C-alpha positions in Angstrom: 7.3 54.6 20.3 8.8 54.2 23.7 5.8 52.7 25.6 7.1 53.6 29.0 8.0 57.2 28.1 4.6 57.6 26.5 2.9 56.2 29.6 5.0 58.4 31.8 4.2 61.5 29.8 0.4 60.8 29.9 0.5 60.2 33.6 2.3 63.5 34.3 -0.1 65.4 32.0 -3.2 64.1 33.7 -2.1 65.0 37.2 -0.2 61.9 38.3 -1.3 58.7 40.1 -3.2 60.6 42.9 -5.6 62.0 40.3 -6.6 58.6 38.9 -9.5 56.6 40.4 -9.9 54.0 37.7 -8.1 53.0 34.4 -8.7 50.7 31.6 -8.3 50.5 27.8 -10.2 49.4 24.7 -8.8 48.7 21.2 -7.4 52.1 20.6 -7.8 54.3 23.7 -6.5 54.6 27.2 -9.7 55.3 29.4 -9.2 57.1 32.6 -11.5 58.2 35.4 -10.0 61.3 36.9 -10.7 62.9 40.3 -9.9 66.3 38.9 -11.0 66.6 35.3 -9.6 70.0 34.8 -6.8 68.8 32.5 -4.7 70.6 29.9 -5.6 68.7 26.8 -2.8 70.3 24.8 -0.3 68.9 27.2 -1.7 65.4 26.9 -1.7 65.7 23.1 1.9 66.8 23.1 3.0 63.5 24.5 4.8 61.3 21.9 2.4 58.5 20.8 -0.8 60.3 21.7 -3.0 60.9 18.7 -5.9 62.8 20.4 -8.0 63.1 23.5 -11.7 63.1 24.1 -14.3 62.9 26.9 -17.1 60.4 26.7 -18.9 57.8 28.9 -17.7 59.6 32.0 -14.1 59.0 31.1 -11.1 60.9 29.9 -10.0 59.0 26.8 -6.5 59.2 25.3 -6.3 57.9 21.8 -3.2 56.0 21.1 -4.0 53.4 18.4 -3.5 49.7 18.3 -0.4 49.9 20.5 -2.6 51.0 23.5 -2.3 47.6 25.3 1.5 48.0 25.6 1.2 51.6 26.7 -1.5 50.5 29.3 0.8 47.8 30.7 3.5 50.4 31.3 0.9 53.0 32.6 -0.5 50.5 35.1 3.0 49.7 36.4 3.8 53.4 36.9 0.5 54.2 38.6 0.5 51.2 41.0 4.2 51.3 41.5 4.0 54.9 42.8 1.1 54.7 45.2 0.3 52.7 48.3 -3.3 52.0 47.2 -3.5 50.1 44.0 -5.7 51.8 41.4 -8.5 49.6 40.0 -8.6 48.8 36.4 -12.4 48.5 36.7 -15.0 51.3 36.8 -16.6 51.6 40.2 -20.3 52.3 39.5 -22.1 55.1 41.2 -25.7 55.7 40.1 -27.3 54.7 36.8 -24.7 56.6 34.7 -21.9 54.9 36.6 -23.3 51.4 36.0 -23.7 52.2 32.2 -20.0 53.4 32.1 -18.9 50.3 34.0 -20.8 48.1 31.5 -19.2 49.7 28.5 -15.7 49.6 30.1 -16.1 45.9 30.9 -17.3 45.0 27.4 -14.3 46.9 25.9 -11.9 45.4 28.3 -13.1 41.8 27.7 -13.4 41.9 23.9 -10.4 44.1 23.0 -7.7 41.4 23.5 -9.7 39.0 21.3 -10.1 41.4 18.3 -6.9 40.3 16.5 -7.9 36.6 16.8 -11.5 37.3 15.6 -10.4 39.5 12.7 -7.5 37.3 11.6 -9.7 34.2 11.7 -12.4 35.9 9.7 -10.1 37.2 7.0 -8.5 33.7 6.7 -11.9 32.2 6.2 -12.8 34.8 3.5 -9.5 34.1 1.7 -10.1 30.4 2.0 -13.6 30.7 0.4 -12.2 32.9 -2.4 -9.5 30.4 -3.2 -12.1 27.6 -3.2 -14.4 29.5 -5.5 -11.7 30.1 -8.1 -10.5 26.5 -7.9 -7.2 26.9 -6.2 -8.2 24.7 -3.2 -10.6 21.8 -3.3 -13.1 21.7 -0.5 -12.4 17.9 -0.2 -8.7 18.4 0.3 -6.9 18.2 3.6 -5.6 21.7 3.0 -9.1 23.1 3.0 -10.1 21.2 6.2 -6.9 22.3 8.1 -7.4 25.9 7.1 -11.1 25.8 7.9 -10.2 24.5 11.4 -7.6 27.3 11.8 -10.2 29.9 10.8 -13.2 28.6 12.8 -11.6 27.4 16.0 -11.8 30.8 17.5 -15.6 30.8 17.2 -16.1 27.2 18.4 -13.9 27.8 21.5 -15.1 31.4 21.9 -16.5 30.7 25.5 -13.1 29.6 26.7 -11.4 32.7 25.2 -14.0 35.0 26.6 -13.8 33.3 30.0 -10.0 33.8 30.1 -10.3 37.5 29.0 -13.2 38.2 31.3 -11.3 36.7 34.3 -8.4 38.9 33.6 -10.7 41.9 33.4 -12.3 41.0 36.7 -9.0 40.2 38.4 -9.6 36.6 39.2 -7.8 33.3 38.1 -8.2 33.1 34.3 -7.3 29.4 34.4 -10.2 28.4 36.6 -12.5 30.5 34.4 -11.2 28.7 31.3 -12.0 25.4 33.0 -15.6 26.5 33.7 -16.0 27.3 30.0 -14.2 24.1 29.0 -16.6 22.0 31.0 -19.5 23.4 28.8 -17.7 22.2 25.7 -16.6 18.8 27.1 -17.6 16.1 24.6 -19.4 13.8 27.1 -21.5 16.8 28.3 -22.5 17.7 24.8 -23.4 14.1 24.1 -26.0 14.3 26.8 -28.2 16.2 24.3 -28.2 13.2 22.0 -30.1 14.0 18.8 -32.5 16.4 20.5 -30.2 19.4 20.6 -31.0 22.5 22.7 -33.8 21.9 25.2 -32.9 18.3 26.0 -33.2 17.4 29.6 -31.0 15.7 32.2 -30.6 16.2 36.0 -28.0 17.1 38.5 -28.5 15.7 42.1 -32.2 15.5 41.2 -32.4 19.1 39.9 -33.7 19.3 36.3 -31.1 20.6 33.8 -32.0 22.1 30.4 -29.1 21.2 28.1 -27.8 23.7 25.6 -25.0 23.7 23.0 -22.6 26.3 24.3 -19.9 26.4 21.5 -19.8 29.8 19.8 -21.9 31.4 22.5 -21.1 34.8 24.1 -23.6 35.8 26.8 -23.7 32.7 29.1 -20.0 32.6 29.8 -19.8 36.3 30.4 -22.5 36.1 33.1 -21.0 33.0 34.5 -17.5 34.5 34.9 -19.0 37.7 36.3 -20.7 35.6 39.0 -17.6 33.5 39.5 -15.5 36.6 40.2 -17.5 37.4 43.3 -17.3 33.8 44.5 -13.5 33.7 43.9 -12.8 37.0 45.7 -15.0 35.9 48.7 -13.1 32.6 48.9 -9.8 34.3 48.5 -10.6 36.6 51.4 -11.9 33.9 53.8 -10.0 30.7 53.0 -6.7 30.1 54.8 -3.7 30.7 52.7 -2.5 27.1 53.5 -5.7 25.7 51.9 -6.2 28.3 49.2 -4.4 26.3 46.5 -6.9 23.4 46.7 -10.0 24.8 48.3 -10.6 27.8 46.1 -10.5 26.1 42.7 -12.4 23.1 44.1 -15.2 25.2 45.4 -15.3 27.4 42.3 -15.7 24.4 40.0 -18.1 22.6 42.3 -20.4 25.7 42.4 -20.0 27.5 39.1 -20.2 24.6 36.6 -23.5 23.2 37.9 -24.8 26.8 38.5 -23.9 27.7 34.9 -25.6 24.6 33.3 -28.7 24.8 35.6 -29.4 28.5 35.7 -27.0 30.9 34.0 -26.4 29.0 30.7 -30.0 28.6 29.5 -31.0 32.1 30.5 -27.9 33.5 28.8 -28.5 31.5 25.6 -32.1 32.5 25.3 -31.6 36.1 26.5 -28.7 36.7 24.2 -30.5 35.2 21.3 -33.5 37.3 22.0 -31.5 40.5 21.8 -29.7 39.4 18.7 -33.0 38.3 17.1 -34.6 41.7 17.7 -31.6 43.6 16.2 -31.5 41.1 13.3 -35.2 41.4 12.7 -34.8 45.2 12.4 -31.9 44.7 9.9 -33.9 42.2 7.8 -37.3 43.9 7.9 -36.4 47.6 7.9 -33.0 47.4 6.1 -33.2 51.0 4.7 -33.8 52.5 8.2 -31.2 50.3 9.8 -28.6 51.2 7.1 -29.2 54.9 7.5 -29.2 54.9 11.3 -26.1 52.6 11.7 -24.2 53.9 8.7 -24.9 57.5 9.5 -24.7 57.3 13.3 -21.8 55.0 13.9 -19.2 57.8 14.1 -21.3 59.5 16.8 -21.2 56.3 18.9 -17.4 56.0 18.3 -16.9 59.6 19.4 -18.3 58.6 22.9 -16.7 55.2 22.9 -20.1 53.5 23.4 -20.0 51.5 20.1 -18.7 48.6 22.2 -22.2 47.9 23.3 -23.1 46.8 19.8 -20.0 44.8 19.1 -21.0 41.7 21.1 -24.2 41.4 19.0 -22.1 41.3 15.8 -19.7 38.8 17.3 -22.6 36.6 18.5 -24.1 36.7 15.0 -20.8 35.6 13.4 -20.3 32.9 16.0 -23.8 31.4 15.9 -24.9 32.1 12.3 -21.7 32.5 10.4 -22.6 36.0 9.1 -23.7 39.4 10.3 -25.6 42.3 8.7 -24.6 45.0 11.1 -20.8 45.0 10.5 -21.1 46.1 6.8 -23.0 49.2 8.0 -20.0 50.2 10.2 -17.9 49.9 7.0 -20.2 52.5 5.5 -19.3 54.9 8.3 -15.5 54.4 7.9 -15.7 54.8 4.1 -17.8 57.9 4.6 -14.9 59.3 6.7 -12.5 58.4 4.0 -14.6 60.2 1.4 -15.1 63.3 3.6 -11.3 63.4 4.3 -10.5 63.2 0.5 -13.0 66.0 -0.1 -11.2 68.2 2.4 -7.8 67.2 0.9 -9.0 68.3 -2.6 -10.5 71.6 -1.4 -8.3 73.1 1.2 -5.1 75.0 0.4 -3.7 74.6 3.9 -0.8 72.2 3.8 -1.2 71.1 7.4 -4.8 70.2 6.8 -4.0 68.5 3.5 -1.4 66.3 5.1 -3.6 65.5 8.1 -6.5 64.5 5.8 -4.4 62.3 3.6 -2.8 60.6 6.6 -6.3 59.9 7.9 -7.3 58.3 4.6 -4.3 56.0 4.6 -4.7 55.1 8.2 -8.4 54.1 7.8 -7.7 52.2 4.6 -5.0 50.1 6.2 -6.1 49.8 9.8 -9.7 50.9 10.1 -8.9 53.4 12.8 -11.1 56.5 12.3 -10.5 58.2 15.6 -7.6 60.5 14.5 -9.7 61.9 11.7 -12.9 61.9 13.8 -11.4 63.9 16.7 -8.8 65.8 14.7 -11.1 67.0 12.0 -14.8 66.0 12.1 -15.7 66.8 15.7 -14.0 70.2 15.3 -15.9 71.0 12.1 -19.5 70.0 12.4 -20.3 70.7 8.7 -17.6 68.2 7.6 -18.9 65.7 10.2 -22.4 66.1 8.9 -21.1 65.4 5.4 -19.5 62.2 6.7 -22.7 61.1 8.5 -24.8 61.7 5.3 -22.2 59.7 3.3 -22.3 56.9 5.8 -26.1 56.9 5.8 -26.4 56.8 2.0 -23.9 54.0 1.6 -25.4 52.2 4.6 -28.9 52.4 3.1 -27.6 50.6 -0.1 -25.8 48.0 2.0 -29.0 47.5 4.1 -31.3 47.2 1.1 -29.1 44.7 -0.6 -28.6 42.8 2.7 -24.8 42.8 2.5 -23.2 40.7 5.2 -19.7 39.8 6.5 -18.5 36.4 7.5 -16.2 37.8 10.2 -16.2 40.5 12.9 -13.8 43.0 11.5 -13.3 46.8 11.4 -13.9 48.6 8.1 -10.8 49.0 6.0 -9.5 48.0 2.6 -7.5 45.1 4.2 -10.7 43.5 5.6 -12.5 43.3 2.3 -12.2 39.4 2.3 -14.8 39.4 5.0 -17.4 40.1 2.3 -16.4 37.0 0.2 -19.2 34.5 0.2 -20.7 31.8 -1.9 -23.1 34.4 -3.1 -20.8 36.5 -5.4 -23.3 39.4 -5.4 -22.5 40.0 -1.7 -19.0 41.2 -2.5 -20.1 43.2 -5.5 -22.9 45.0 -3.5 -20.4 45.7 -0.7 -18.0 47.4 -3.1 -20.9 49.4 -4.6 -22.2 50.5 -1.2 -18.8 51.5 0.1 -18.1 53.2 -3.2 -21.3 55.3 -2.7 -20.1 56.2 0.8 -16.8 57.4 -0.5 -18.2 59.3 -3.5 -20.9 61.1 -1.5 -18.3 61.9 1.2 -15.9 63.4 -1.3 -18.7 65.5 -2.9 -20.1 66.8 0.3 -16.8 67.2 2.0 -15.5 69.2 -0.9 -18.7 71.4 -0.9 -18.6 72.3 2.9 -14.9 72.8 3.1 -13.5 76.3 2.7 -10.4 76.9 0.6 -8.7 78.5 3.6 -9.9 75.7 5.9 -7.4 75.0 8.7 -7.0 72.5 11.5 -8.7 74.0 14.5 
């Protein structure tokens, strides 16, 4: 794929730079806010590298796949290079719906760059546990310790990574942001807690400070960098350019580090933990319902691009507890899509649909990207989509009842199975059974609802 030509083709097809008010991207989609939404979808789909298009969350979404960051970089250059007024990469909120869209876009923009690091680290840890269990690597060896450090460093230093990513999203200095997060992990600061842990007290200029352990946390640093972005932009606007190099970082650090540890940090830790505890309580106490709802409804959330609102909860669970019960239920959805696509492949006589379905199966198995099949097949045929949802719900119900968990935040594919490896060997077995159920139910129902002369719409 020629990223620049793909970007140029998309830009021309959506009406050029003058028709774009905002732009951003997530893991697989270019997300655009258009002034005139009367766009010829077929023209956009015809661009080389474009898999599909959809509308959701108030945005025109162009599905590209995992190469979307590179396409976005070229797209941004073309847009801002051809207009006097630079187009924002952030959603400007208008009304309640606008704020919701801005929230989803911000979450996607912050977490998307970190997904490879999170997934790779999690898979490495799963493989390390597997090698340890079969006796290939001793847990007392230097090899085990080094690989453990490699796989868990991303979670310990997650606040710094999130700070850097959030700062880039909010268009402020990512290095100052990383310093703010780094201060929270500084050894001498952590030692102030002594043996008391979270809730220990100290003071700053006579102001009481509730101490918290911020390694592996998500919410506090996101709120802190959001607040810092306003301070940074105000200073950048009002401080003389001659003093900017020293004054801006000095004031940002003097204000944001104390503000974070005194106010933002404790509220963020307790607030984020409360949300996670509520979701986890539902998963643990009504696992059947949770499995049905998440496993069956995840593809619906993905179709609108709002599944990103749930991802930080999963990441927080992995970072703070080392495991997550929600992530396996998203696997059930993906494998329900695989099953439904196989059912269609077995039933239809149309060569184009057969090829499309089989390609979708291979894509999901290797990369966990369901959007091509979701938008190219399921959304267009509600019966097949319903078959997939039922398959995901049934498989999700089993995964929920057996309390299957992952030790990493990953997307559901065959290549991410190591995330189910745990000291409890039944976890992997139950995961395979649950995903097998999703596939089998998907095949059966997909086969039943597909017509022999079914075609791509």
